[in-house]
All heavy atoms as TSV, in Angstrom:
chain	resi	resn	atom	element	x	y	z
A	1	MET	N	N	0.849	-1.186	0.000
A	1	MET	CA	C	0.000	0.000	0.000
A	1	MET	C	C	0.889	1.241	0.000
A	1	MET	O	O	2.027	1.186	0.439
A	1	MET	CB	C	-0.867	0.039	1.264
A	1	MET	CG	C	-1.966	-0.975	1.300
A	1	MET	SD	S	-3.153	-0.695	2.644
A	1	MET	CE	C	-2.135	-0.603	4.080
A	2	ARG	N	N	0.280	2.327	-0.473
A	2	ARG	CA	C	0.977	3.604	-0.398
A	2	ARG	C	C	-0.033	4.722	-0.181
A	2	ARG	O	O	-1.195	4.613	-0.568
A	2	ARG	CB	C	1.835	3.851	-1.625
A	2	ARG	CG	C	1.081	4.039	-2.910
A	2	ARG	CD	C	2.065	4.163	-4.081
A	2	ARG	NE	N	1.349	4.031	-5.330
A	2	ARG	CZ	C	1.173	5.028	-6.189
A	2	ARG	NH1	N	1.674	6.211	-5.947
A	2	ARG	NH2	N	0.499	4.828	-7.301
A	3	PHE	N	N	0.429	5.790	0.438
A	3	PHE	CA	C	-0.381	6.974	0.696
A	3	PHE	C	C	-0.029	8.024	-0.344
A	3	PHE	O	O	1.148	8.277	-0.611
A	3	PHE	CB	C	-0.081	7.512	2.100
A	3	PHE	CG	C	-0.695	8.857	2.356
A	3	PHE	CD1	C	-2.034	8.967	2.669
A	3	PHE	CD2	C	0.061	10.008	2.282
A	3	PHE	CE1	C	-2.609	10.207	2.901
A	3	PHE	CE2	C	-0.495	11.250	2.509
A	3	PHE	CZ	C	-1.837	11.348	2.821
A	4	VAL	N	N	-1.067	8.658	-0.933
A	4	VAL	CA	C	-0.863	9.688	-1.951
A	4	VAL	C	C	-1.683	10.911	-1.565
A	4	VAL	O	O	-2.866	10.797	-1.239
A	4	VAL	CB	C	-1.317	9.188	-3.345
A	4	VAL	CG1	C	-1.178	10.277	-4.372
A	4	VAL	CG2	C	-0.538	7.954	-3.745
A	5	LEU	N	N	-1.044	12.073	-1.594
A	5	LEU	CA	C	-1.733	13.346	-1.371
A	5	LEU	C	C	-1.485	14.198	-2.603
A	5	LEU	O	O	-0.341	14.460	-2.964
A	5	LEU	CB	C	-1.191	14.060	-0.134
A	5	LEU	CG	C	-1.714	15.473	0.116
A	5	LEU	CD1	C	-3.226	15.465	0.369
A	5	LEU	CD2	C	-0.978	16.112	1.269
A	6	GLU	N	N	-2.568	14.589	-3.257
A	6	GLU	CA	C	-2.462	15.426	-4.456
A	6	GLU	C	C	-3.147	16.755	-4.176
A	6	GLU	O	O	-4.308	16.784	-3.753
A	6	GLU	CB	C	-3.144	14.733	-5.636
A	6	GLU	CG	C	-3.062	15.535	-6.912
A	6	GLU	CD	C	-3.703	14.805	-8.069
A	6	GLU	OE1	O	-3.002	14.034	-8.732
A	6	GLU	OE2	O	-4.917	15.009	-8.272
A	7	VAL	N	N	-2.411	17.844	-4.395
A	7	VAL	CA	C	-2.957	19.187	-4.164
A	7	VAL	C	C	-2.699	20.018	-5.409
A	7	VAL	O	O	-1.566	20.129	-5.872
A	7	VAL	CB	C	-2.292	19.856	-2.935
A	7	VAL	CG1	C	-2.835	21.270	-2.747
A	7	VAL	CG2	C	-2.516	19.029	-1.679
A	8	ASN	N	N	-3.763	20.604	-5.944
A	8	ASN	CA	C	-3.658	21.495	-7.094
A	8	ASN	C	C	-3.556	22.937	-6.595
A	8	ASN	O	O	-4.254	23.329	-5.666
A	8	ASN	CB	C	-4.895	21.356	-7.996
A	8	ASN	CG	C	-4.989	19.978	-8.584
A	8	ASN	OD1	O	-4.009	19.417	-9.026
A	8	ASN	ND2	N	-6.187	19.419	-8.570
A	9	PHE	N	N	-2.710	23.697	-7.226
A	9	PHE	CA	C	-2.510	25.088	-6.828
A	9	PHE	C	C	-3.246	26.041	-7.773
A	9	PHE	O	O	-2.791	27.154	-8.016
A	9	PHE	CB	C	-1.010	25.402	-6.792
A	9	PHE	CG	C	-0.324	24.768	-5.617
A	9	PHE	CD1	C	0.012	23.429	-5.638
A	9	PHE	CD2	C	-0.039	25.508	-4.490
A	9	PHE	CE1	C	0.634	22.833	-4.555
A	9	PHE	CE2	C	0.581	24.931	-3.389
A	9	PHE	CZ	C	0.920	23.589	-3.427
A	10	ASP	N	N	-4.394	25.611	-8.277
A	10	ASP	CA	C	-5.141	26.395	-9.260
A	10	ASP	C	C	-6.071	27.433	-8.642
A	10	ASP	O	O	-6.433	28.388	-9.316
A	10	ASP	CB	C	-5.980	25.473	-10.155
A	10	ASP	CG	C	-5.109	24.537	-10.983
A	10	ASP	OD1	O	-3.920	24.841	-11.177
A	10	ASP	OD2	O	-5.625	23.500	-11.412
A	11	THR	N	N	-6.489	27.239	-7.391
A	11	THR	CA	C	-7.438	28.183	-6.797
A	11	THR	C	C	-6.727	29.480	-6.412
A	11	THR	O	O	-5.498	29.525	-6.249
A	11	THR	CB	C	-8.122	27.608	-5.542
A	11	THR	OG1	O	-7.137	27.432	-4.523
A	11	THR	CG2	C	-8.840	26.302	-5.846
A	12	GLU	N	N	-7.505	30.530	-6.248
A	12	GLU	CA	C	-6.935	31.833	-5.893
A	12	GLU	C	C	-6.175	31.759	-4.575
A	12	GLU	O	O	-5.068	32.278	-4.456
A	12	GLU	CB	C	-8.047	32.876	-5.807
A	12	GLU	CG	C	-7.534	34.269	-5.526
A	12	GLU	CD	C	-8.611	35.322	-5.539
A	12	GLU	OE1	O	-9.773	35.004	-5.884
A	12	GLU	OE2	O	-8.299	36.467	-5.192
A	13	ASN	N	N	-6.766	31.103	-3.574
A	13	ASN	CA	C	-6.099	30.985	-2.273
A	13	ASN	C	C	-4.777	30.250	-2.383
A	13	ASN	O	O	-3.787	30.640	-1.762
A	13	ASN	CB	C	-6.988	30.249	-1.273
A	13	ASN	CG	C	-7.749	31.191	-0.397
A	13	ASN	OD1	O	-7.603	32.395	-0.492
A	13	ASN	ND2	N	-8.583	30.651	0.463
A	14	MET	N	N	-4.755	29.169	-3.141
A	14	MET	CA	C	-3.525	28.392	-3.279
A	14	MET	C	C	-2.449	29.206	-4.002
A	14	MET	O	O	-1.269	29.046	-3.732
A	14	MET	CB	C	-3.786	27.085	-4.010
A	14	MET	CG	C	-4.651	26.098	-3.254
A	14	MET	SD	S	-3.992	25.588	-1.657
A	14	MET	CE	C	-2.590	24.610	-2.154
A	15	GLN	N	N	-2.849	30.086	-4.898
A	15	GLN	CA	C	-1.880	30.911	-5.612
A	15	GLN	C	C	-1.408	32.091	-4.773
A	15	GLN	O	O	-0.243	32.469	-4.838
A	15	GLN	CB	C	-2.470	31.400	-6.931
A	15	GLN	CG	C	-2.655	30.273	-7.922
A	15	GLN	CD	C	-3.257	30.711	-9.230
A	15	GLN	OE1	O	-3.460	31.890	-9.479
A	15	GLN	NE2	N	-3.546	29.756	-10.099
A	16	LEU	N	N	-2.310	32.657	-3.966
A	16	LEU	CA	C	-1.952	33.825	-3.166
A	16	LEU	C	C	-1.115	33.474	-1.944
A	16	LEU	O	O	-0.227	34.235	-1.563
A	16	LEU	CB	C	-3.216	34.574	-2.710
A	16	LEU	CG	C	-4.005	35.271	-3.807
A	16	LEU	CD1	C	-5.288	35.872	-3.241
A	16	LEU	CD2	C	-3.151	36.362	-4.451
A	17	LYS	N	N	-1.425	32.363	-1.305
A	17	LYS	CA	C	-0.691	31.981	-0.091
A	17	LYS	C	C	-0.495	30.462	-0.042
A	17	LYS	O	O	-1.073	29.771	0.786
A	17	LYS	CB	C	-1.389	32.500	1.157
A	17	LYS	CG	C	-2.886	32.323	1.165
A	17	LYS	CD	C	-3.537	32.994	2.352
A	17	LYS	CE	C	-5.023	32.704	2.264
A	17	LYS	NZ	N	-5.738	33.009	3.430
A	18	PRO	N	N	0.334	29.959	-0.945
A	18	PRO	CA	C	0.500	28.508	-1.061
A	18	PRO	C	C	1.028	27.845	0.204
A	18	PRO	O	O	0.561	26.766	0.574
A	18	PRO	CB	C	1.460	28.342	-2.234
A	18	PRO	CG	C	2.153	29.651	-2.369
A	18	PRO	CD	C	1.186	30.682	-1.891
A	19	LEU	N	N	1.991	28.448	0.870
A	19	LEU	CA	C	2.557	27.831	2.063
A	19	LEU	C	C	1.521	27.712	3.174
A	19	LEU	O	O	1.358	26.638	3.771
A	19	LEU	CB	C	3.766	28.628	2.559
A	19	LEU	CG	C	4.461	28.064	3.785
A	19	LEU	CD1	C	4.970	26.648	3.523
A	19	LEU	CD2	C	5.598	28.971	4.207
A	20	GLU	N	N	0.784	28.778	3.426
A	20	GLU	CA	C	-0.236	28.751	4.477
A	20	GLU	C	C	-1.337	27.747	4.167
A	20	GLU	O	O	-1.809	27.025	5.048
A	20	GLU	CB	C	-0.848	30.147	4.687
A	20	GLU	CG	C	0.103	31.147	5.294
A	20	GLU	CD	C	0.925	31.895	4.244
A	20	GLU	OE1	O	0.925	31.492	3.052
A	20	GLU	OE2	O	1.592	32.872	4.615
A	21	GLU	N	N	-1.747	27.691	2.911
A	21	GLU	CA	C	-2.804	26.765	2.521
A	21	GLU	C	C	-2.337	25.314	2.629
A	21	GLU	O	O	-3.066	24.452	3.107
A	21	GLU	CB	C	-3.307	27.062	1.108
A	21	GLU	CG	C	-4.070	28.361	0.988
A	21	GLU	CD	C	-5.366	28.384	1.775
A	21	GLU	OE1	O	-6.012	27.329	1.944
A	21	GLU	OE2	O	-5.748	29.478	2.230
A	22	LEU	N	N	-1.113	25.046	2.205
A	22	LEU	CA	C	-0.589	23.691	2.310
A	22	LEU	C	C	-0.423	23.282	3.779
A	22	LEU	O	O	-0.721	22.148	4.149
A	22	LEU	CB	C	0.733	23.581	1.554
A	22	LEU	CG	C	1.252	22.183	1.297
A	22	LEU	CD1	C	0.197	21.313	0.610
A	22	LEU	CD2	C	2.507	22.246	0.451
A	23	GLN	N	N	0.004	24.208	4.622
A	23	GLN	CA	C	0.094	23.917	6.054
A	23	GLN	C	C	-1.276	23.570	6.622
A	23	GLN	O	O	-1.408	22.633	7.410
A	23	GLN	CB	C	0.678	25.107	6.809
A	23	GLN	CG	C	2.149	25.278	6.601
A	23	GLN	CD	C	2.686	26.545	7.241
A	23	GLN	OE1	O	2.042	27.600	7.197
A	23	GLN	NE2	N	3.863	26.447	7.820
A	24	LYS	N	N	-2.309	24.302	6.216
A	24	LYS	CA	C	-3.667	24.035	6.693
A	24	LYS	C	C	-4.129	22.655	6.240
A	24	LYS	O	O	-4.689	21.893	7.022
A	24	LYS	CB	C	-4.636	25.092	6.187
A	24	LYS	CG	C	-6.077	24.838	6.609
A	24	LYS	CD	C	-7.061	25.524	5.691
A	24	LYS	CE	C	-8.494	25.202	6.016
A	24	LYS	NZ	N	-8.856	23.793	5.946
A	25	ILE	N	N	-3.886	22.334	4.980
A	25	ILE	CA	C	-4.293	21.025	4.446
A	25	ILE	C	C	-3.618	19.900	5.222
A	25	ILE	O	O	-4.267	18.932	5.634
A	25	ILE	CB	C	-3.974	20.939	2.943
A	25	ILE	CG1	C	-4.939	21.844	2.160
A	25	ILE	CG2	C	-4.049	19.500	2.440
A	25	ILE	CD1	C	-4.527	22.102	0.730
A	26	LEU	N	N	-2.320	20.021	5.449
A	26	LEU	CA	C	-1.586	18.980	6.172
A	26	LEU	C	C	-2.027	18.888	7.633
A	26	LEU	O	O	-2.160	17.798	8.182
A	26	LEU	CB	C	-0.081	19.230	6.075
A	26	LEU	CG	C	0.503	19.043	4.681
A	26	LEU	CD1	C	1.934	19.543	4.636
A	26	LEU	CD2	C	0.400	17.607	4.228
A	27	ARG	N	N	-2.276	20.028	8.252
A	27	ARG	CA	C	-2.760	20.051	9.639
A	27	ARG	C	C	-4.135	19.388	9.736
A	27	ARG	O	O	-4.372	18.547	10.595
A	27	ARG	CB	C	-2.800	21.494	10.145
A	27	ARG	CG	C	-3.106	21.651	11.595
A	27	ARG	CD	C	-2.947	23.102	12.073
A	27	ARG	NE	N	-3.573	24.085	11.189
A	27	ARG	CZ	C	-2.895	24.951	10.418
A	27	ARG	NH1	N	-1.585	24.950	10.391
A	27	ARG	NH2	N	-3.545	25.814	9.663
A	28	ASP	N	N	-5.045	19.752	8.835
A	28	ASP	CA	C	-6.388	19.164	8.837
A	28	ASP	C	C	-6.311	17.662	8.593
A	28	ASP	O	O	-6.978	16.884	9.262
A	28	ASP	CB	C	-7.279	19.802	7.770
A	28	ASP	CG	C	-7.663	21.238	8.095
A	28	ASP	OD1	O	-7.395	21.694	9.231
A	28	ASP	OD2	O	-8.223	21.899	7.206
A	29	TRP	N	N	-5.486	17.255	7.623
A	29	TRP	CA	C	-5.368	15.839	7.324
A	29	TRP	C	C	-4.839	15.071	8.527
A	29	TRP	O	O	-5.363	14.024	8.893
A	29	TRP	CB	C	-4.456	15.601	6.120
A	29	TRP	CG	C	-4.288	14.147	5.869
A	29	TRP	CD1	C	-5.147	13.323	5.202
A	29	TRP	CD2	C	-3.249	13.309	6.354
A	29	TRP	NE1	N	-4.682	12.031	5.225
A	29	TRP	CE2	C	-3.518	11.996	5.943
A	29	TRP	CE3	C	-2.105	13.549	7.102
A	29	TRP	CZ2	C	-2.684	10.938	6.231
A	29	TRP	CZ3	C	-1.278	12.487	7.401
A	29	TRP	CH2	C	-1.575	11.198	6.966
A	30	SER	N	N	-3.808	15.595	9.173
A	30	SER	CA	C	-3.208	14.864	10.296
A	30	SER	C	C	-4.178	14.758	11.470
A	30	SER	O	O	-4.123	13.785	12.226
A	30	SER	CB	C	-1.895	15.507	10.737
A	30	SER	OG	O	-2.121	16.785	11.301
A	31	THR	N	N	-5.077	15.709	11.615
A	31	THR	CA	C	-6.088	15.648	12.661
A	31	THR	C	C	-7.194	14.662	12.297
A	31	THR	O	O	-7.634	13.875	13.133
A	31	THR	CB	C	-6.701	17.041	12.892
A	31	THR	OG1	O	-5.670	17.940	13.285
A	31	THR	CG2	C	-7.774	17.002	13.952
A	32	ASN	N	N	-7.629	14.687	11.047
A	32	ASN	CA	C	-8.784	13.893	10.625
A	32	ASN	C	C	-8.473	12.451	10.248
A	32	ASN	O	O	-9.389	11.640	10.129
A	32	ASN	CB	C	-9.487	14.575	9.447
A	32	ASN	CG	C	-10.092	15.894	9.842
A	32	ASN	OD1	O	-10.372	16.141	11.009
A	32	ASN	ND2	N	-10.287	16.778	8.879
A	33	ILE	N	N	-7.206	12.112	10.061
A	33	ILE	CA	C	-6.869	10.765	9.589
A	33	ILE	C	C	-7.357	9.692	10.556
A	33	ILE	O	O	-7.634	8.563	10.145
A	33	ILE	CB	C	-5.352	10.618	9.303
A	33	ILE	CG1	C	-5.072	9.332	8.546
A	33	ILE	CG2	C	-4.539	10.693	10.584
A	33	ILE	CD1	C	-5.743	9.190	7.223
A	34	THR	N	N	-7.509	10.024	11.824
A	34	THR	CA	C	-7.976	9.027	12.794
A	34	THR	C	C	-9.406	8.575	12.512
A	34	THR	O	O	-9.829	7.547	13.030
A	34	THR	CB	C	-7.884	9.570	14.227
A	34	THR	OG1	O	-8.693	10.744	14.324
A	34	THR	CG2	C	-6.448	9.902	14.599
A	35	MET	N	N	-10.123	9.318	11.687
A	35	MET	CA	C	-11.504	8.963	11.352
A	35	MET	C	C	-11.585	7.928	10.224
A	35	MET	O	O	-12.656	7.436	9.912
A	35	MET	CB	C	-12.293	10.208	10.940
A	35	MET	CG	C	-12.405	11.244	12.033
A	35	MET	SD	S	-13.465	12.658	11.623
A	35	MET	CE	C	-12.875	13.180	10.033
A	36	TYR	N	N	-10.453	7.618	9.592
A	36	TYR	CA	C	-10.451	6.747	8.426
A	36	TYR	C	C	-9.645	5.480	8.697
A	36	TYR	O	O	-8.608	5.525	9.348
A	36	TYR	CB	C	-9.833	7.476	7.222
A	36	TYR	CG	C	-10.597	8.710	6.852
A	36	TYR	CD1	C	-10.220	9.945	7.337
A	36	TYR	CD2	C	-11.718	8.632	6.036
A	36	TYR	CE1	C	-10.935	11.088	7.014
A	36	TYR	CE2	C	-12.431	9.757	5.702
A	36	TYR	CZ	C	-12.035	10.993	6.193
A	36	TYR	OH	O	-12.745	12.111	5.872
A	37	PRO	N	N	-10.092	4.362	8.144
A	37	PRO	CA	C	-9.290	3.144	8.265
A	37	PRO	C	C	-8.069	3.252	7.347
A	37	PRO	O	O	-8.151	3.813	6.258
A	37	PRO	CB	C	-10.242	2.049	7.774
A	37	PRO	CG	C	-11.169	2.752	6.834
A	37	PRO	CD	C	-11.324	4.149	7.385
A	38	ILE	N	N	-6.956	2.753	7.806
A	38	ILE	CA	C	-5.748	2.752	6.973
A	38	ILE	C	C	-5.765	1.462	6.156
A	38	ILE	O	O	-5.099	0.477	6.466
A	38	ILE	CB	C	-4.480	2.856	7.843
A	38	ILE	CG1	C	-4.536	4.113	8.713
A	38	ILE	CG2	C	-3.231	2.851	6.969
A	38	ILE	CD1	C	-4.577	5.411	7.920
A	39	VAL	N	N	-6.600	1.496	5.121
A	39	VAL	CA	C	-6.762	0.349	4.226
A	39	VAL	C	C	-6.807	0.870	2.793
A	39	VAL	O	O	-7.195	2.011	2.544
A	39	VAL	CB	C	-8.060	-0.437	4.528
A	39	VAL	CG1	C	-8.016	-1.047	5.913
A	39	VAL	CG2	C	-9.290	0.424	4.363
A	40	ALA	N	N	-6.399	0.017	1.880
A	40	ALA	CA	C	-6.470	0.395	0.471
A	40	ALA	C	C	-7.903	0.777	0.118
A	40	ALA	O	O	-8.846	0.117	0.532
A	40	ALA	CB	C	-5.997	-0.760	-0.400
A	41	GLY	N	N	-8.037	1.869	-0.597
A	41	GLY	CA	C	-9.353	2.349	-0.995
A	41	GLY	C	C	-9.843	3.521	-0.183
A	41	GLY	O	O	-10.756	4.236	-0.601
A	42	ALA	N	N	-9.249	3.753	0.993
A	42	ALA	CA	C	-9.646	4.922	1.784
A	42	ALA	C	C	-9.213	6.175	1.038
A	42	ALA	O	O	-8.105	6.237	0.499
A	42	ALA	CB	C	-9.013	4.873	3.171
A	43	GLN	N	N	-10.088	7.165	0.978
A	43	GLN	CA	C	-9.739	8.419	0.307
A	43	GLN	C	C	-10.699	9.516	0.724
A	43	GLN	O	O	-11.788	9.248	1.235
A	43	GLN	CB	C	-9.739	8.269	-1.206
A	43	GLN	CG	C	-11.114	8.060	-1.814
A	43	GLN	CD	C	-11.030	7.920	-3.317
A	43	GLN	OE1	O	-10.352	7.027	-3.809
A	43	GLN	NE2	N	-11.706	8.786	-4.036
A	44	GLU	N	N	-10.290	10.745	0.500
A	44	GLU	CA	C	-11.119	11.901	0.843
A	44	GLU	C	C	-10.607	13.104	0.063
A	44	GLU	O	O	-9.421	13.218	-0.240
A	44	GLU	CB	C	-11.030	12.177	2.344
A	44	GLU	CG	C	-11.991	13.224	2.852
A	44	GLU	CD	C	-13.455	12.787	2.786
A	44	GLU	OE1	O	-13.745	11.592	2.942
A	44	GLU	OE2	O	-14.312	13.664	2.578
A	45	ASP	N	N	-11.510	14.020	-0.261
A	45	ASP	CA	C	-11.124	15.271	-0.904
A	45	ASP	C	C	-10.453	16.171	0.127
A	45	ASP	O	O	-10.715	16.056	1.323
A	45	ASP	CB	C	-12.356	15.984	-1.467
A	45	ASP	CG	C	-13.005	15.217	-2.601
A	45	ASP	OD1	O	-12.290	14.473	-3.296
A	45	ASP	OD2	O	-14.222	15.362	-2.790
A	46	VAL	N	N	-9.593	17.095	-0.327
A	46	VAL	CA	C	-8.998	18.106	0.544
A	46	VAL	C	C	-9.406	19.476	0.038
A	46	VAL	O	O	-9.635	19.676	-1.156
A	46	VAL	CB	C	-7.462	17.983	0.633
A	46	VAL	CG1	C	-7.066	16.696	1.307
A	46	VAL	CG2	C	-6.801	18.096	-0.719
A	47	TYR	N	N	-9.508	20.421	0.974
A	47	TYR	CA	C	-10.054	21.746	0.688
A	47	TYR	C	C	-9.126	22.840	1.189
A	47	TYR	O	O	-8.429	22.664	2.194
A	47	TYR	CB	C	-11.419	21.891	1.367
A	47	TYR	CG	C	-12.428	20.892	0.868
A	47	TYR	CD1	C	-12.536	19.633	1.446
A	47	TYR	CD2	C	-13.249	21.191	-0.198
A	47	TYR	CE1	C	-13.443	18.701	0.980
A	47	TYR	CE2	C	-14.170	20.268	-0.678
A	47	TYR	CZ	C	-14.261	19.030	-0.078
A	47	TYR	OH	O	-15.158	18.100	-0.554
A	48	ASP	N	N	-9.159	23.982	0.512
A	48	ASP	CA	C	-8.406	25.139	0.992
A	48	ASP	C	C	-9.233	25.876	2.044
A	48	ASP	O	O	-10.321	25.421	2.424
A	48	ASP	CB	C	-7.975	26.048	-0.168
A	48	ASP	CG	C	-9.120	26.769	-0.868
A	48	ASP	OD1	O	-10.269	26.743	-0.376
A	48	ASP	OD2	O	-8.859	27.362	-1.930
A	49	SER	N	N	-8.741	27.010	2.510
A	49	SER	CA	C	-9.427	27.729	3.588
A	49	SER	C	C	-10.747	28.370	3.156
A	49	SER	O	O	-11.538	28.779	3.995
A	49	SER	CB	C	-8.508	28.788	4.201
A	49	SER	OG	O	-8.114	29.720	3.224
A	50	ASP	N	N	-11.006	28.444	1.859
A	50	ASP	CA	C	-12.304	28.917	1.353
A	50	ASP	C	C	-13.240	27.752	1.054
A	50	ASP	O	O	-14.269	27.925	0.414
A	50	ASP	CB	C	-12.117	29.744	0.079
A	50	ASP	CG	C	-11.657	31.159	0.361
A	50	ASP	OD1	O	-11.790	31.607	1.516
A	50	ASP	OD2	O	-11.158	31.813	-0.580
A	51	ASN	N	N	-12.867	26.559	1.497
A	51	ASN	CA	C	-13.634	25.339	1.263
A	51	ASN	C	C	-13.778	24.996	-0.217
A	51	ASN	O	O	-14.757	24.387	-0.627
A	51	ASN	CB	C	-15.011	25.399	1.926
A	51	ASN	CG	C	-14.954	24.877	3.333
A	51	ASN	OD1	O	-14.028	24.172	3.710
A	51	ASN	ND2	N	-15.949	25.227	4.117
A	52	GLU	N	N	-12.783	25.386	-1.005
A	52	GLU	CA	C	-12.738	24.957	-2.407
A	52	GLU	C	C	-11.931	23.663	-2.475
A	52	GLU	O	O	-10.850	23.565	-1.891
A	52	GLU	CB	C	-12.067	26.015	-3.282
A	52	GLU	CG	C	-12.912	27.251	-3.487
A	52	GLU	CD	C	-12.308	28.156	-4.546
A	52	GLU	OE1	O	-12.227	27.723	-5.715
A	52	GLU	OE2	O	-11.901	29.269	-4.199
A	53	GLN	N	N	-12.456	22.686	-3.199
A	53	GLN	CA	C	-11.730	21.426	-3.342
A	53	GLN	C	C	-10.454	21.681	-4.138
A	53	GLN	O	O	-10.484	22.276	-5.215
A	53	GLN	CB	C	-12.577	20.393	-4.060
A	53	GLN	CG	C	-11.879	19.056	-4.180
A	53	GLN	CD	C	-12.695	18.032	-4.934
A	53	GLN	OE1	O	-13.864	18.235	-5.210
A	53	GLN	NE2	N	-12.051	16.937	-5.274
A	54	VAL	N	N	-9.332	21.246	-3.578
A	54	VAL	CA	C	-8.045	21.463	-4.240
A	54	VAL	C	C	-7.275	20.164	-4.458
A	54	VAL	O	O	-6.143	20.184	-4.917
A	54	VAL	CB	C	-7.166	22.472	-3.456
A	54	VAL	CG1	C	-7.797	23.858	-3.487
A	54	VAL	CG2	C	-6.926	22.002	-2.031
A	55	GLY	N	N	-7.880	19.048	-4.132
A	55	GLY	CA	C	-7.195	17.786	-4.350
A	55	GLY	C	C	-7.811	16.661	-3.549
A	55	GLY	O	O	-8.980	16.751	-3.140
A	56	GLU	N	N	-7.008	15.626	-3.313
A	56	GLU	CA	C	-7.488	14.479	-2.541
A	56	GLU	C	C	-6.310	13.722	-1.978
A	56	GLU	O	O	-5.189	13.855	-2.438
A	56	GLU	CB	C	-8.343	13.545	-3.398
A	56	GLU	CG	C	-7.559	12.810	-4.460
A	56	GLU	CD	C	-8.408	11.812	-5.229
A	56	GLU	OE1	O	-9.612	11.670	-4.947
A	56	GLU	OE2	O	-7.849	11.166	-6.121
A	57	TRP	N	N	-6.590	12.913	-0.985
A	57	TRP	CA	C	-5.627	11.939	-0.492
A	57	TRP	C	C	-6.254	10.574	-0.677
A	57	TRP	O	O	-7.464	10.446	-0.744
A	57	TRP	CB	C	-5.228	12.185	0.962
A	57	TRP	CG	C	-6.325	11.998	1.972
A	57	TRP	CD1	C	-7.112	12.964	2.518
A	57	TRP	CD2	C	-6.758	10.762	2.556
A	57	TRP	NE1	N	-8.007	12.420	3.390
A	57	TRP	CE2	C	-7.804	11.046	3.432
A	57	TRP	CE3	C	-6.375	9.439	2.409
A	57	TRP	CZ2	C	-8.476	10.078	4.157
A	57	TRP	CZ3	C	-7.032	8.473	3.141
A	57	TRP	CH2	C	-8.062	8.799	4.004
A	58	ALA	N	N	-5.399	9.561	-0.779
A	58	ALA	CA	C	-5.883	8.196	-0.952
A	58	ALA	C	C	-4.829	7.202	-0.472
A	58	ALA	O	O	-3.626	7.494	-0.503
A	58	ALA	CB	C	-6.207	7.924	-2.423
A	59	ILE	N	N	-5.304	6.057	-0.043
A	59	ILE	CA	C	-4.431	4.948	0.242
A	59	ILE	C	C	-4.659	3.919	-0.863
A	59	ILE	O	O	-5.779	3.449	-1.055
A	59	ILE	CB	C	-4.701	4.354	1.636
A	59	ILE	CG1	C	-4.428	5.444	2.677
A	59	ILE	CG2	C	-3.851	3.115	1.868
A	59	ILE	CD1	C	-4.713	5.044	4.080
A	60	LEU	N	N	-3.610	3.650	-1.601
A	60	LEU	CA	C	-3.694	2.794	-2.781
A	60	LEU	C	C	-3.070	1.439	-2.512
A	60	LEU	O	O	-2.117	1.321	-1.746
A	60	LEU	CB	C	-2.977	3.464	-3.950
A	60	LEU	CG	C	-3.420	4.888	-4.292
A	60	LEU	CD1	C	-2.543	5.443	-5.402
A	60	LEU	CD2	C	-4.883	4.924	-4.676
A	61	ASP	N	N	-3.613	0.457	-3.159
A	61	ASP	CA	C	-3.069	-0.890	-3.077
A	61	ASP	C	C	-2.245	-1.145	-4.327
A	61	ASP	O	O	-2.785	-1.235	-5.421
A	61	ASP	CB	C	-4.210	-1.913	-2.970
A	61	ASP	CG	C	-3.717	-3.318	-2.693
A	61	ASP	OD1	O	-2.554	-3.469	-2.282
A	61	ASP	OD2	O	-4.506	-4.262	-2.880
A	62	ASP	N	N	-0.951	-1.215	-4.181
A	62	ASP	CA	C	-0.079	-1.405	-5.351
A	62	ASP	C	C	0.231	-2.838	-5.606
A	62	ASP	O	O	0.569	-3.620	-4.877
A	62	ASP	CB	C	1.225	-0.635	-5.168
A	62	ASP	CG	C	1.009	0.847	-5.396
A	62	ASP	OD1	O	-0.020	1.241	-5.937
A	62	ASP	OD2	O	1.920	1.602	-5.020
């Protein structure tokens, strides 16, 4: 298995303050991961501070 986090920098927030937005995404993910099983197929969308979808994380079975 492997963990993949994909973040697009296309939104205005991601372009204006990429470091802050990426820190928020990683902070939110690290807090919320306890809600998900660590099994292949687990996945969720990720959002910037304006609640715009900017990517997803997933656990893949290779």
